[in-house]
C-alpha positions as a printed NumPy array, in Angstrom:
array([[-12.708, -21.616, -12.583],
       [-15.34 , -19.047, -13.766],
       [-15.269, -15.665, -12.241],
       [-18.138, -14.808,  -9.785],
       [-19.66 , -12.022, -11.866],
       [-19.687, -14.3  , -15.023],
       [-21.436, -17.033, -13.006],
       [-24.282, -14.759, -11.867],
       [-24.023, -15.689,  -8.207],
       [-25.287, -12.973,  -5.762],
       [-22.738, -12.277,  -3.142],
       [-23.009, -10.678,   0.38 ],
       [-20.615,  -9.56 ,   3.034],
       [-20.452,  -6.898,   6.126],
       [-18.891,  -4.012,   4.594],
       [-17.762,  -2.205,   7.613],
       [-15.536,  -2.844,  10.577],
       [-17.53 ,  -4.375,  13.375],
       [-16.319,  -3.577,  16.912],
       [-18.586,  -4.096,  19.975],
       [-19.817,  -0.787,  21.275],
       [-17.506,   1.117,  18.941],
       [-19.565,   1.58 ,  15.606],
       [-22.776,   3.419,  15.375],
       [-23.655,   1.854,  11.89 ],
       [-22.738,  -1.409,  10.354],
       [-23.504,  -2.109,   6.604],
       [-24.355,  -5.425,   4.829],
       [-23.858,  -5.239,   1.199],
       [-25.142,  -7.646,  -1.448],
       [-24.42 ,  -7.585,  -5.199],
       [-25.944,  -9.6  ,  -8.061],
       [-29.055, -10.582,  -9.944],
       [-30.864, -11.716,  -6.707],
       [-29.978,  -8.627,  -4.614],
       [-33.229,  -6.672,  -5.174],
       [-35.452,  -9.742,  -4.587],
       [-33.637, -10.447,  -1.45 ],
       [-34.179,  -6.903,  -0.359],
       [-37.805,  -7.118,  -1.115],
       [-38.114, -10.241,   0.917],
       [-36.312,  -9.108,   4.039],
       [-36.998,  -5.478,   4.115],
       [-40.419,  -3.772,   5.334],
       [-40.613,  -0.096,   4.267],
       [-43.753,   1.373,   5.932],
       [-45.911,   4.022,   4.074],
       [-45.613,   4.69 ,   0.416],
       [-41.825,   4.757,  -0.021],
       [-40.764,   4.173,  -3.7  ],
       [-38.446,   1.178,  -4.477],
       [-36.388,   2.65 ,  -7.105],
       [-32.604,   3.06 ,  -7.879],
       [-30.48 ,   5.408,  -5.756],
       [-33.205,   5.863,  -3.087],
       [-32.772,   5.5  ,   0.67 ],
       [-35.585,   3.626,   2.387],
       [-36.376,   3.548,   6.015],
       [-37.833,   0.496,   7.76 ],
       [-37.399,  -2.867,   9.412],
       [-35.47 ,  -6.091,   8.509],
       [-37.753,  -8.931,   9.163],
       [-37.262, -12.737,   9.202],
       [-39.25 , -13.784,   6.154],
       [-40.977, -16.819,   7.917],
       [-41.631, -15.534,  11.5  ],
       [-41.915, -11.788,  10.499],
       [-39.751, -11.185,  13.724],
       [-38.017,  -7.827,  13.425],
       [-34.289,  -8.064,  13.267],
       [-33.345,  -4.526,  13.164],
       [-34.501,  -1.037,  12.442],
       [-32.513,  -0.061,   9.448],
       [-32.084,   1.979,   6.287],
       [-32.071,   0.29 ,   2.846],
       [-29.917,   1.825,  -0.094],
       [-30.818,   0.759,  -3.552],
       [-28.389,   0.982,  -6.644],
       [-29.654,  -0.872,  -9.704],
       [-27.429,  -2.065, -12.485],
       [-25.505,  -0.541, -14.319],
       [-25.173,   2.523, -11.953],
       [-23.481,   0.802,  -9.172],
       [-19.952,   0.129,  -7.905],
       [-19.977,  -3.588,  -9.518],
       [-22.401,  -2.517, -12.366],
       [-24.636,  -5.083, -10.783],
       [-27.759,  -4.599,  -8.664],
       [-26.411,  -3.643,  -5.255],
       [-28.325,  -3.284,  -2.035],
       [-26.943,  -2.014,   1.282],
       [-28.541,  -2.638,   4.629],
       [-27.46 ,   0.158,   7.012],
       [-28.033,  -1.535,  10.363],
       [-27.192,  -0.478,  14.038],
       [-23.603,  -1.052,  14.676],
       [-22.369,  -3.935,  16.723],
       [-21.879,  -7.653,  15.933],
       [-25.386,  -9.135,  16.404],
       [-27.584,  -7.031,  14.066],
       [-25.231,  -7.143,  11.085],
       [-24.383, -10.858,  11.608],
       [-28.164, -11.635,  11.699],
       [-28.849,  -9.741,   8.493],
       [-26.009, -11.298,   6.768],
       [-27.208, -14.735,   7.689],
       [-30.697, -13.883,   6.362],
       [-29.192, -12.882,   2.979],
       [-27.268, -15.985,   2.64 ],
       [-30.534, -18.037,   3.583],
       [-32.168, -16.276,   0.758],
       [-29.73 , -17.425,  -1.787],
       [-26.629, -15.122,  -1.629],
       [-23.36 , -16.526,  -0.756],
       [-20.592, -15.074,   1.366],
       [-18.298, -12.879,  -0.693],
       [-14.623, -13.66 ,  -1.237],
       [-11.987, -11.04 ,  -0.222],
       [-12.047,  -8.11 ,  -2.745],
       [-14.843,  -9.69 ,  -4.703],
       [-17.082,  -6.756,  -5.035],
       [-14.099,  -4.744,  -6.597],
       [-13.168,  -7.772,  -8.718],
       [-16.615,  -7.656, -10.174],
       [-16.224,  -3.858, -10.749],
       [-13.098,  -4.574, -12.684],
       [-14.545,  -7.497, -14.472],
       [-17.527,  -5.668, -15.574],
       [-15.519,  -2.566, -16.724],
       [-16.328,  -0.172, -13.97 ],
       [-12.638,   0.098, -12.95 ],
       [ -9.275,  -0.765, -14.48 ],
       [ -6.551,  -2.748, -12.359],
       [ -4.688,   0.381, -11.36 ],
       [ -7.925,   1.872,  -9.913],
       [ -8.704,  -1.424,  -8.243],
       [ -5.277,  -1.491,  -6.593],
       [ -5.739,   2.021,  -5.678],
       [ -8.839,   1.38 ,  -3.745],
       [ -6.87 ,  -1.312,  -1.593],
       [ -4.197,   1.383,  -1.057],
       [ -6.705,   3.988,   0.037],
       [ -8.251,   1.738,   2.499],
       [ -4.81 ,   0.914,   3.896],
       [ -3.264,   4.244,   3.672],
       [ -1.184,   5.175,   6.775],
       [ -0.537,   8.854,   5.972],
       [ -2.011,  11.793,   4.096],
       [  0.527,  11.382,   1.32 ],
       [ -0.289,   7.884,   0.904],
       [ -4.   ,   8.597,   0.791],
       [ -3.292,  11.347,  -1.732],
       [ -1.375,   8.882,  -4.109],
       [ -4.052,   6.288,  -3.755],
       [ -6.893,   8.851,  -4.614],
       [ -4.895,  10.105,  -7.671],
       [ -4.68 ,   6.379,  -8.778],
       [ -8.396,   5.81 ,  -8.349],
       [ -8.877,   8.986, -10.512],
       [ -6.859,   7.423, -13.348],
       [ -3.501,   9.315, -12.798],
       [ -1.694,   6.039, -13.541],
       [ -4.056,   4.457, -16.057],
       [ -3.983,   7.336, -18.323],
       [ -0.233,   7.582, -19.017],
       [  0.054,   3.79 , -19.056],
       [ -2.744,   3.574, -21.69 ],
       [ -1.313,   6.232, -23.764],
       [  2.102,   4.493, -23.762],
       [  0.388,   1.314, -24.814],
       [ -1.511,   3.162, -27.484],
       [  1.604,   4.574, -29.037],
       [  3.293,   1.094, -28.852],
       [  0.328,  -0.438, -30.637],
       [  0.582,   2.213, -33.315],
       [  4.254,   1.655, -33.972],
       [  3.553,  -2.181, -34.262],
       [  0.822,  -1.477, -36.771],
       [  3.189,   0.721, -38.959],
       [  5.883,  -2.123, -38.827],
       [  3.453,  -4.964, -39.523],
       [  1.844,  -3.047, -42.375],
       [  5.194,  -2.74 , -44.091],
       [  5.758,  -6.537, -43.451],
       [  2.428,  -7.553, -45.039],
       [  2.107,  -4.894, -47.72 ],
       [  5.675,  -3.951, -48.563],
       [  5.119,  -3.229, -52.254],
       [  1.883,  -1.145, -51.778],
       [  3.423,   1.267, -49.003],
       [  6.178,   3.874, -48.814],
       [  9.363,   2.642, -46.949],
       [  9.259,   2.693, -43.135],
       [ 10.272,   5.984, -41.618],
       [ 12.977,   4.484, -39.348],
       [ 14.178,   7.805, -37.721],
       [ 10.587,   8.375, -36.738],
       [ 10.304,   4.969, -35.174],
       [ 13.561,   5.276, -33.369],
       [ 12.363,   8.667, -31.821],
       [  9.012,   7.239, -30.744],
       [ 10.67 ,   4.241, -29.115],
       [ 13.126,   6.579, -27.36 ],
       [ 10.261,   8.711, -26.034],
       [  8.438,   5.702, -24.933],
       [ 11.472,   4.367, -23.028],
       [ 12.013,   7.793, -21.358],
       [  8.407,   7.94 , -20.139],
       [  8.443,   4.362, -19.032],
       [ 11.659,   5.127, -16.907],
       [ 10.116,   8.235, -15.328],
       [  7.121,   6.243, -14.082],
       [  9.33 ,   3.307, -12.939],
       [ 11.427,   5.869, -10.899],
       [  8.496,   6.435,  -8.591],
       [  8.554,   2.789,  -7.35 ],
       [ 10.717,   3.398,  -4.227],
       [  8.538,   6.22 ,  -3.108],
       [  5.405,   4.092,  -3.625],
       [  7.082,   1.285,  -1.494],
       [  7.822,   3.784,   1.113],
       [  4.35 ,   5.329,   1.259],
       [  2.646,   1.859,   1.326],
       [  4.877,   0.004,   3.521],
       [  6.422,   2.667,   5.575],
       [ 10.035,   2.983,   6.735],
       [ 11.163,   0.548,   9.505],
       [ 13.538,   2.491,  11.987],
       [ 15.299,   0.631,  14.612],
       [ 16.804,   2.519,  17.831],
       [ 19.861,   0.516,  18.903],
       [ 22.652,   1.115,  21.361],
       [ 24.08 ,   0.208,  24.751],
       [ 21.844,  -0.256,  27.746],
       [ 20.722,   2.867,  29.558],
       [ 21.642,   5.397,  26.72 ],
       [ 17.948,   6.585,  26.679],
       [ 16.635,   4.614,  23.795],
       [ 13.292,   4.063,  25.571],
       [ 13.121,   7.811,  26.55 ],
       [ 13.771,   8.711,  22.986],
       [ 10.967,   6.544,  21.67 ],
       [  8.509,   7.934,  24.267],
       [  9.439,  11.51 ,  23.592],
       [  9.148,  10.819,  19.774],
       [  5.776,   9.077,  20.003],
       [  4.571,  11.311,  22.76 ],
       [  3.356,   8.419,  24.9  ],
       [  4.879,   6.086,  27.574],
       [  5.366,   3.047,  25.227],
       [  8.565,   1.797,  26.869],
       [  9.569,   1.45 ,  30.431],
       [ 12.214,   4.053,  31.457],
       [ 14.461,   3.566,  34.502],
       [ 18.105,   4.21 ,  35.469],
       [ 18.577,   0.373,  35.386],
       [ 20.593,  -0.969,  32.51 ],
       [ 18.727,  -3.893,  30.63 ],
       [ 15.231,  -2.699,  31.508],
       [ 13.965,  -3.155,  27.897],
       [ 13.974,  -6.956,  27.439],
       [ 11.974,  -7.113,  24.175],
       [ 11.292,  -4.957,  21.051],
       [  8.86 ,  -2.096,  21.711],
       [  6.951,  -0.851,  18.539],
       [  5.435,   2.572,  17.863],
       [  3.653,   3.733,  14.585],
       [  4.448,   7.394,  13.68 ],
       [  4.06 ,   9.607,  10.555],
       [  7.007,  11.94 ,   9.907],
       [  6.39 ,  14.608,   7.214],
       [  3.814,  12.296,   5.407],
       [  6.1  ,   9.1  ,   5.594],
       [  4.602,   6.398,   7.84 ],
       [  7.364,   5.082,  10.184],
       [  7.452,   1.964,  12.202],
       [  9.856,   2.833,  15.183],
       [ 11.314,  -0.258,  16.992],
       [ 12.995,   0.474,  20.318],
       [ 15.286,  -2.473,  20.941],
       [ 16.828,  -4.018,  24.136],
       [ 20.236,  -2.592,  24.971],
       [ 23.008,  -4.539,  23.136],
       [ 25.764,  -5.896,  25.484],
       [ 27.308,  -8.965,  26.855],
       [ 25.108, -10.389,  29.573],
       [ 24.744, -13.563,  31.546],
       [ 20.923, -13.106,  32.063],
       [ 19.249, -15.581,  29.633],
       [ 16.142, -13.439,  29.246],
       [ 18.251, -10.4  ,  28.423],
       [ 20.329, -12.492,  25.988],
       [ 17.189, -13.339,  23.992],
       [ 16.402,  -9.548,  24.084],
       [ 19.709,  -8.698,  22.623],
       [ 19.515, -11.305,  19.851],
       [ 16.087,  -9.813,  18.959],
       [ 17.547,  -6.453,  18.87 ],
       [ 20.262,  -7.648,  16.392],
       [ 17.753,  -9.222,  14.141],
       [ 15.645,  -6.103,  14.056],
       [ 18.666,  -3.823,  13.219],
       [ 19.471,  -6.21 ,  10.363],
       [ 15.964,  -5.844,   8.983],
       [ 15.481,  -2.236,   9.534],
       [ 15.481,   0.423,   6.639],
       [ 17.327,   3.04 ,   8.773],
       [ 19.087,   2.668,  12.124],
       [ 19.24 ,   5.294,  15.031],
       [ 22.351,   4.533,  16.939],
       [ 21.801,   6.123,  20.196],
       [ 24.776,   7.097,  22.586],
       [ 25.27 ,   8.653,  25.913],
       [ 26.737,  12.172,  25.715],
       [ 27.94 ,  11.916,  29.391],
       [ 29.886,   8.929,  28.587],
       [ 30.891,   9.734,  24.973],
       [ 31.89 ,   7.088,  22.223],
       [ 32.725,   3.822,  24.034],
       [ 34.402,   0.524,  22.935],
       [ 30.892,  -1.023,  23.128],
       [ 29.361,   1.775,  20.863],
       [ 32.137,   0.97 ,  18.378],
       [ 31.187,  -2.797,  18.476],
       [ 27.507,  -1.948,  17.844],
       [ 28.481,   0.338,  14.984],
       [ 30.231,  -2.371,  13.21 ],
       [ 27.131,  -4.36 ,  12.958],
       [ 25.015,  -1.559,  11.579],
       [ 27.565,   0.496,   9.525],
       [ 26.203,  -0.715,   6.228],
       [ 22.757,   0.617,   7.025],
       [ 21.302,   4.105,   6.431],
       [ 22.431,   5.442,   9.937],
       [ 21.739,   8.458,  12.208],
       [ 23.891,   8.955,  15.209],
       [ 21.788,  10.163,  18.054],
       [ 23.809,  11.826,  20.885],
       [ 21.265,  11.624,  23.751],
       [ 21.31 ,  13.199,  27.199],
       [ 23.091,  16.327,  26.195],
       [ 21.49 ,  18.174,  29.153],
       [ 23.586,  16.107,  31.437],
       [ 26.89 ,  16.25 ,  29.586],
       [ 29.829,  18.407,  30.968],
       [ 31.704,  18.042,  27.674],
       [ 30.201,  19.919,  24.773],
       [ 31.883,  17.607,  22.022],
       [ 31.606,  13.963,  21.609],
       [ 34.091,  12.191,  19.358],
       [ 32.608,   9.776,  16.97 ],
       [ 33.9  ,   7.987,  13.555],
       [ 34.183,  10.32 ,  10.732],
       [ 32.208,   7.843,   8.564],
       [ 29.179,   8.768,  10.357],
       [ 27.697,  11.874,   8.484],
       [ 24.256,  12.259,  10.172],
       [ 24.383,  13.28 ,  13.725],
       [ 21.503,  14.664,  15.846],
       [ 21.836,  15.769,  19.556],
       [ 18.822,  15.217,  21.842],
       [ 17.74 ,  15.375,  25.442],
       [ 14.779,  12.94 ,  25.287],
       [ 13.838,  13.479,  28.781],
       [ 12.858,  17.044,  27.965],
       [ 11.726,  16.479,  24.369],
       [ 14.602,  18.33 ,  22.844],
       [ 15.888,  17.531,  19.526],
       [ 12.951,  15.635,  18.282],
       [ 12.403,  17.959,  15.409],
       [ 15.904,  17.823,  14.375],
       [ 15.83 ,  13.971,  14.523],
       [ 12.804,  13.953,  12.122],
       [ 14.449,  16.38 ,   9.803],
       [ 17.489,  14.077,   9.716],
       [ 15.41 ,  11.071,   8.756],
       [ 13.552,  13.064,   6.066],
       [ 17.153,  14.054,   4.725],
       [ 18.337,  10.573,   4.899],
       [ 15.201,   9.335,   2.989],
       [ 15.586,  11.972,   0.309],
       [ 19.357,  11.331,  -0.057],
       [ 18.619,   7.637,  -0.715],
       [ 16.236,   8.405,  -3.522],
       [ 13.058,   7.728,  -1.508],
       [ 11.524,  11.104,  -1.687],
       [  7.76 ,  10.645,  -1.455],
       [  6.755,  14.298,  -1.501],
       [  4.744,  16.165,  -4.234],
       [  4.055,  13.004,  -6.233],
       [  0.841,  12.515,  -8.269],
       [  1.487,   8.77 ,  -8.869],
       [  3.714,   6.077,  -7.305],
       [  3.564,   2.586,  -8.56 ],
       [  3.498,  -0.635,  -6.579],
       [  5.698,  -3.687,  -6.864],
       [  3.679,  -5.53 ,  -9.32 ],
       [  3.347,  -2.489, -11.539],
       [  7.122,  -1.943, -11.286],
       [  7.665,  -5.46 , -12.289],
       [  5.571,  -5.031, -15.453],
       [  7.083,  -1.664, -16.277],
       [ 10.675,  -3.13 , -15.952],
       [  9.514,  -5.829, -18.355],
       [  8.328,  -3.234, -20.891],
       [ 11.514,  -1.214, -20.334],
       [ 13.754,  -4.361, -21.228],
       [ 11.652,  -5.107, -24.196],
       [ 11.88 ,  -1.434, -25.642],
       [ 15.681,  -1.462, -24.977],
       [ 15.753,  -4.819, -26.954],
       [ 13.802,  -3.108, -29.879],
       [ 16.399,  -0.389, -30.018],
       [ 19.143,  -2.92 , -30.119],
       [ 17.399,  -4.842, -32.964],
       [ 16.999,  -1.599, -34.897],
       [ 20.757,  -0.748, -34.314],
       [ 21.927,  -4.185, -35.505],
       [ 19.665,  -3.959, -38.696],
       [ 17.678,  -7.115, -38.172],
       [ 14.581,  -7.715, -40.3  ],
       [ 11.294,  -6.065, -39.243],
       [  9.836,  -9.25 , -37.967],
       [ 12.428,  -9.164, -35.164],
       [ 11.26 ,  -5.63 , -34.292],
       [  7.698,  -6.758, -33.64 ],
       [  8.782,  -9.612, -31.112],
       [  9.9  ,  -7.337, -28.452],
       [  7.412,  -4.585, -29.264],
       [  4.644,  -7.017, -28.523],
       [  6.279,  -7.915, -25.154],
       [  6.218,  -4.314, -24.252],
       [  2.656,  -3.837, -25.275],
       [  1.622,  -7.054, -23.239],
       [  3.655,  -5.771, -20.161],
       [  1.837,  -2.341, -20.274],
       [ -1.465,  -4.092, -20.568],
       [ -0.753,  -6.208, -17.527],
       [ -0.617,  -2.954, -15.391],
       [ -4.098,  -1.672, -16.441],
       [ -5.611,  -5.233, -16.791],
       [ -6.192,  -5.227, -20.477],
       [ -3.837,  -8.394, -20.526],
       [ -3.927, -10.269, -17.192],
       [ -4.202, -13.771, -16.072],
       [ -6.672, -15.137, -13.55 ],
       [ -3.937, -16.244, -11.259],
       [ -2.639, -12.633, -11.131],
       [ -6.272, -11.482, -10.301],
       [ -6.616, -13.772,  -7.482],
       [ -3.336, -12.629,  -6.157],
       [ -4.249,  -8.997,  -6.248],
       [ -7.786,  -9.356,  -4.906],
       [ -6.933, -11.888,  -2.224],
       [ -5.208,  -8.944,  -0.399],
       [ -8.415,  -7.092,  -0.102],
       [-10.841,  -7.162,   2.857],
       [-13.97 ,  -9.032,   2.643],
       [-16.792,  -6.613,   1.785],
       [-14.696,  -4.333,  -0.583]])
């Protein structure tokens, strides 16, 4: 299968989110060799406006046969190679809404363009040398960023903060390989290989690879967010806690046990960390079939959560039912939330000594929420997931490639230590070079590209 940018096809797509009565502008983007001629066919620019690159023209999109006006619009021209894809790019800036942009897109397709695949504009930018693979992935991260910290990391990647160290490491590895291969091919014509220097360079390479690899958990945290489950007996104030935390009435709050029958979700950002908070049904033995289903879902949510908030009632204290729930989640990162402290007559509540993170709250009065957030941040940091003050954080694909490079470099060290011939040194060194090249896209397969860009939205 040939890549679209190599085949010369012109592609078109709607490049903005289209929601009825929500957007003021909708953009239709086309890229390829026919883009400029399609624009000239469809767009009428009154007066003496100049059709040249990086100009914005005012006018009308017209049906080429009937000359019926489709929309009043602006036309942005970006001629190759000074464009996002390094091909001719045209953008029709139409009125927002579904109808105008859909009509303009259909006209582009009728004039010879085809509908773009997900991420195909960025794929072409990569294939045409406009971006490397780390920058392309950073664009997807920037679009999907759920916090300022995630946006900062994505923007840093787009500016080359990951590409530069990876390319530098690969260059050093290529230099070492050249030194070794030169001794293999021209042994009699060159001085002996400086083995201590080679060892030191590989040690330095390995150390830098490990430093970058250590950012993987933080990268996953920023991109995917932290899944937090609120669990506990019925009527301990789980829903009140969610509502106070999210500052909205997401969950029904009553004095009746078993009110929450399903999982209620809220999206929050805590100190730069995106968090998906799941309020679950109260866990207890019940004859109510619907409530039984809710309890079963609660248990599944708790199993899948990254962090569990075990809520108990300060008025009642630690109960046998609380102990049973704790058994099911004790292996998780856990924070005990002692709620309803405003109603408790006893100032101290006994709980297992194995629980080290405890927060007291009065959710009905929004008390203790700041302390709860700090406890979550502390729990994240204690489990090596600190995402603050980072300039780069790799994703899962990049982590897999770096792990491959790390193993290969460790094998080179073992080969040197065991005094194997130089030919053996080069085998694992080439593997490390290839793995580093997979990160930037210098060495990448078509299937990997399809996997990466299929996750993009159409139009990007």
